[in-house]
C-alpha positions as CSV (number, residue, x, y, z in Angstrom):
1,M,-26.1,55.7,-11.5
2,S,-29.9,55.1,-10.4
3,N,-32.1,58.4,-11.0
4,S,-34.2,57.5,-7.6
5,A,-33.4,59.6,-4.5
6,I,-34.8,56.4,-2.7
7,V,-32.2,53.6,-2.5
8,G,-32.3,50.0,-1.0
9,I,-29.9,48.5,1.5
10,E,-27.9,46.1,-1.6
11,W,-27.4,49.9,-3.2
12,L,-26.0,50.9,0.0
13,Q,-24.0,47.9,0.8
14,S,-22.4,47.8,-2.2
15,R,-20.6,51.1,-2.5
16,I,-20.3,51.7,1.9
17,N,-17.1,51.4,2.0
18,E,-16.1,53.7,-1.5
19,G,-14.9,57.4,-0.9
20,N,-16.9,60.1,-1.3
21,I,-19.8,58.7,0.7
22,V,-21.2,60.3,3.8
23,I,-24.2,58.0,5.4
24,A,-26.2,60.3,8.0
25,D,-27.8,58.7,10.8
26,V,-31.0,61.5,11.9
27,R,-32.9,59.3,14.2
28,F,-35.7,60.9,15.9
29,N,-38.3,60.6,17.8
30,P,-40.4,64.3,19.0
31,K,-41.5,63.0,22.4
32,E,-37.8,62.3,23.4
33,A,-35.1,64.7,22.8
34,Q,-32.2,62.2,23.5
35,Y,-33.7,59.4,21.7
36,G,-31.6,60.0,17.9
37,R,-28.3,60.6,19.9
38,Q,-28.8,57.2,22.2
39,A,-29.8,55.2,19.2
40,Y,-26.8,56.2,17.8
41,D,-24.5,55.2,20.8
42,A,-26.2,52.2,20.8
43,G,-25.3,50.8,17.1
44,H,-25.6,52.8,13.7
45,L,-24.8,51.9,9.9
46,P,-21.3,51.6,10.1
47,G,-19.4,55.0,9.4
48,A,-22.4,57.0,9.3
49,V,-22.4,60.2,10.9
50,F,-24.9,61.2,13.8
51,I,-27.3,64.7,12.9
52,D,-28.9,66.3,15.7
53,F,-32.8,66.6,14.2
54,K,-33.9,69.1,16.4
55,A,-30.9,70.9,17.4
56,E,-29.4,71.6,13.5
57,L,-32.0,71.0,11.3
58,T,-34.7,73.3,12.8
59,D,-34.3,76.9,14.3
60,P,-36.3,78.2,17.8
61,A,-39.4,79.1,16.5
62,G,-40.8,82.4,17.3
63,E,-43.7,84.8,16.7
64,H,-43.6,83.2,12.8
65,G,-42.7,81.2,10.9
66,G,-43.7,78.4,12.3
67,R,-43.2,75.7,15.3
68,S,-40.1,74.7,12.9
69,P,-38.2,76.8,11.2
70,L,-35.4,76.8,8.3
71,P,-32.1,77.5,9.8
72,S,-29.8,79.3,7.7
73,A,-28.3,78.1,4.9
74,E,-24.8,79.8,6.4
75,K,-25.9,77.3,9.2
76,L,-26.1,74.8,7.6
77,A,-23.7,74.4,5.3
78,K,-21.3,74.9,8.0
79,R,-23.0,71.9,10.5
80,F,-22.2,69.8,7.0
81,G,-19.1,70.5,6.2
82,E,-17.7,69.8,9.6
83,L,-19.1,66.6,8.8
84,G,-17.3,65.9,5.5
85,I,-19.9,67.1,3.2
86,D,-19.8,69.3,0.1
87,T,-21.5,69.7,-2.9
88,S,-19.8,66.7,-4.6
89,T,-20.5,64.6,-1.8
90,T,-23.0,61.3,-2.4
91,V,-24.9,61.6,1.1
92,V,-27.4,58.7,2.1
93,V,-29.3,59.5,5.3
94,Y,-31.3,56.9,7.2
95,E,-34.0,57.0,10.1
96,D,-35.3,54.2,11.9
97,V,-37.8,53.2,9.3
98,N,-38.8,55.6,6.0
99,G,-40.4,59.0,8.2
100,P,-40.4,62.7,8.0
101,A,-36.3,63.3,9.6
102,A,-35.3,61.4,6.8
103,S,-37.2,63.2,3.8
104,R,-36.1,66.6,5.7
105,L,-32.2,66.1,5.5
106,W,-32.3,64.9,1.8
107,W,-34.8,67.9,0.9
108,V,-31.9,70.5,3.4
109,L,-29.2,68.7,1.6
110,Q,-30.4,69.7,-1.8
111,Y,-31.9,72.7,-1.2
112,I,-28.6,74.3,-0.2
113,G,-26.7,73.0,-3.2
114,V,-25.3,69.2,-2.2
115,E,-26.8,67.2,-5.4
116,D,-27.0,63.6,-4.8
117,V,-28.6,62.7,-1.8
118,R,-30.3,59.7,-1.4
119,V,-32.7,58.3,1.1
120,L,-32.3,55.0,2.5
121,D,-35.5,52.9,1.9
122,G,-37.0,51.4,5.4
123,G,-33.9,52.7,7.4
124,F,-32.2,51.0,10.1
125,Q,-35.6,48.9,10.4
126,A,-34.8,47.5,6.7
127,W,-31.0,47.3,7.8
128,T,-30.7,45.0,10.6
129,E,-33.6,43.3,9.4
130,A,-31.6,41.9,6.7
131,G,-28.3,40.9,9.5
132,L,-26.1,43.8,8.3
133,P,-23.5,44.5,10.5
134,V,-23.8,47.8,12.9
135,S,-21.3,49.8,15.1
136,V,-20.6,51.6,17.8
137,E,-17.7,53.3,16.5
138,K,-17.6,57.0,15.7
139,P,-16.1,57.9,12.7
140,V,-14.0,60.9,13.3
141,P,-14.7,63.4,9.4
142,I,-12.6,65.2,7.4
143,A,-14.4,68.4,7.4
144,R,-14.8,70.4,4.1
145,E,-15.9,73.6,2.5
146,L,-19.4,73.3,2.1
147,I,-20.1,76.4,0.0
148,P,-24.6,76.8,-0.5
149,A,-25.9,77.3,-3.7
150,V,-29.2,77.9,-2.1
151,H,-32.1,76.8,-4.8
152,E,-34.0,80.0,-3.3
153,D,-37.1,79.1,-5.7
154,W,-37.4,75.5,-3.8
155,V,-38.9,77.9,-0.5
156,V,-42.7,79.5,-0.5
157,D,-43.4,82.6,2.5
158,V,-46.9,83.1,3.7
159,N,-47.1,86.3,0.9
160,T,-47.2,83.5,-1.9
161,V,-49.4,80.9,-0.4
162,K,-51.4,84.1,0.4
163,S,-51.4,84.7,-3.4
164,V,-52.4,82.0,-4.1
165,V,-55.6,81.9,-2.1
166,D,-57.1,85.1,-2.6
167,G,-56.6,84.2,-6.9
168,N,-53.8,85.9,-7.4
169,K,-51.1,83.5,-8.2
170,D,-51.7,79.5,-10.5
171,A,-50.3,76.9,-8.3
172,K,-51.9,74.4,-6.3
173,L,-51.2,73.8,-2.3
174,I,-51.1,70.5,-1.1
175,D,-51.4,69.6,2.6
176,S,-49.4,66.9,4.2
177,R,-51.2,66.1,7.1
178,D,-53.9,63.4,7.6
179,I,-57.4,63.5,7.1
180,N,-59.0,64.8,10.9
181,Q,-56.0,67.7,11.0
182,Y,-56.8,68.6,7.7
183,L,-60.5,68.4,7.8
184,G,-60.1,69.9,11.3
185,L,-61.5,68.0,13.3
186,E,-58.3,67.7,15.7
187,A,-55.1,70.0,15.9
188,P,-52.7,67.8,17.9
189,F,-49.8,70.3,17.5
190,D,-51.6,73.8,17.3
191,P,-54.4,75.9,18.7
192,V,-56.6,76.4,15.4
193,A,-57.6,73.5,13.4
194,G,-58.2,73.2,9.6
195,H,-56.6,73.8,6.7
196,I,-55.1,76.6,4.1
197,P,-58.4,77.5,1.9
198,G,-57.5,75.4,-1.5
199,A,-55.9,73.1,-0.9
200,V,-56.1,69.5,-1.7
201,N,-54.8,66.7,1.1
202,F,-52.6,64.0,0.4
203,F,-51.0,62.0,3.9
204,W,-47.7,61.3,3.3
205,K,-48.0,58.5,5.1
206,D,-50.0,57.2,1.7
207,G,-46.9,57.2,0.0
208,L,-45.9,54.3,1.7
209,E,-46.7,50.6,1.4
210,S,-48.4,48.9,4.1
211,N,-45.0,47.4,4.6
212,G,-43.3,51.1,5.7
213,T,-41.2,50.9,2.4
214,W,-41.9,53.6,-0.2
215,K,-43.9,52.8,-3.2
216,S,-42.4,52.4,-6.6
217,S,-42.4,55.8,-9.1
218,Q,-44.8,53.9,-11.0
219,E,-47.3,53.9,-7.6
220,L,-46.6,57.6,-7.1
221,E,-47.8,58.3,-10.0
222,E,-50.9,56.9,-9.6
223,H,-51.0,57.9,-6.2
224,F,-50.6,61.9,-7.1
225,G,-52.8,61.1,-10.9
226,K,-55.5,64.0,-10.0
227,L,-52.5,66.8,-9.7
228,S,-50.7,67.7,-12.9
229,K,-46.8,68.2,-14.1
230,D,-47.6,71.6,-15.5
231,E,-48.7,73.0,-12.2
232,E,-47.2,74.3,-9.5
233,L,-47.4,72.8,-6.8
234,I,-46.5,73.6,-3.2
235,V,-46.5,71.3,-0.3
236,Y,-47.0,71.9,3.4
237,C,-47.5,70.3,6.7
238,G,-47.5,71.2,10.1
239,S,-44.4,72.9,11.0
240,G,-42.5,71.7,7.3
241,I,-41.4,68.5,8.4
242,S,-43.8,65.9,7.3
243,A,-44.2,67.7,4.0
244,T,-40.5,67.3,2.9
245,P,-41.9,63.2,2.2
246,N,-44.5,64.3,0.5
247,V,-41.9,66.7,-1.9
248,L,-39.8,63.6,-2.4
249,A,-42.6,61.0,-3.2
250,L,-44.2,63.9,-6.1
251,K,-40.2,64.2,-7.5
252,E,-40.1,60.4,-8.0
253,A,-43.4,60.8,-8.8
254,G,-42.1,63.4,-12.5
255,F,-43.4,65.8,-10.7
256,N,-40.2,68.7,-11.2
257,N,-42.1,72.0,-10.3
258,V,-42.4,71.4,-6.4
259,R,-41.9,73.8,-3.8
260,L,-42.3,73.8,0.0
261,Y,-43.9,76.2,2.5
262,P,-41.4,75.7,5.7
263,G,-43.5,78.1,8.1
264,S,-46.8,75.6,6.7
265,W,-50.0,75.3,8.6
266,S,-48.5,76.6,12.5
267,D,-46.8,79.6,10.4
268,W,-50.2,80.5,8.4
269,I,-52.1,80.5,11.7
270,S,-49.6,83.0,13.4
271,Y,-51.2,85.7,11.2
272,K,-54.8,86.6,12.9
273,D,-56.6,87.8,9.7
274,N,-55.5,84.5,7.6
275,P,-58.6,82.5,6.6
276,I,-59.3,78.9,7.4
277,A,-61.0,76.3,5.8
278,T,-62.3,73.2,7.3
279,G,-63.9,70.0,6.0
280,N,-63.7,69.5,2.3
281,E,-64.2,72.9,1.5
């Protein structure tokens, strides 16, 4: 078994007909609610099940908790169980190309106790460009009982982040958004621009090669070279979604003390007294 969570199409091809593997299609477009379902219906990897990103991997936003709150472990486990997934299942996730939706699904599955989850490098595009078959048949999964074994220590809330900002907790904050959002030059999705004080910027897309495939673990280790593997890393973005490809990249680079702030910037600014930084401060 490869230790990497990122697998190529050859890896999947060789295992696609084995038992106890579930392929999950999580194609998604934030601007078109029906995009994922329509893309899946038009053709997907043979045997793949569909996961509705917005409906199943996020909860409706409230006053706090950010724009894309994590659903409860029970709700997630029930849905994944219906798709034939339990904690012993190998799951391979994909979207159109390498993006935040597949990483969010990878992270969520592991977070609730599914240990062997892989991301298909290059996604649907890599599969079809290699001339591999797609199917319009919808599998009928045999439901399993997924009893969640939640990694509570993988997430932090606003209070933990506040204690880092206040200097009462030792951890490094990593902002996964693009540089303009980090600097506070623009806020396309939120009412307030800027970043959490003390955070360093690693735009999640910088973990990808120019052709869109994932960088190797060695390249990712160099990319994150100024971070220490001994320190606790807390990763955030705008709403806890595009932070997950950075979590994936950090794990691939050998960083193990990595936590997610699911509420992220959109939760941080929902508390009026929280400080905000702009520029390189």
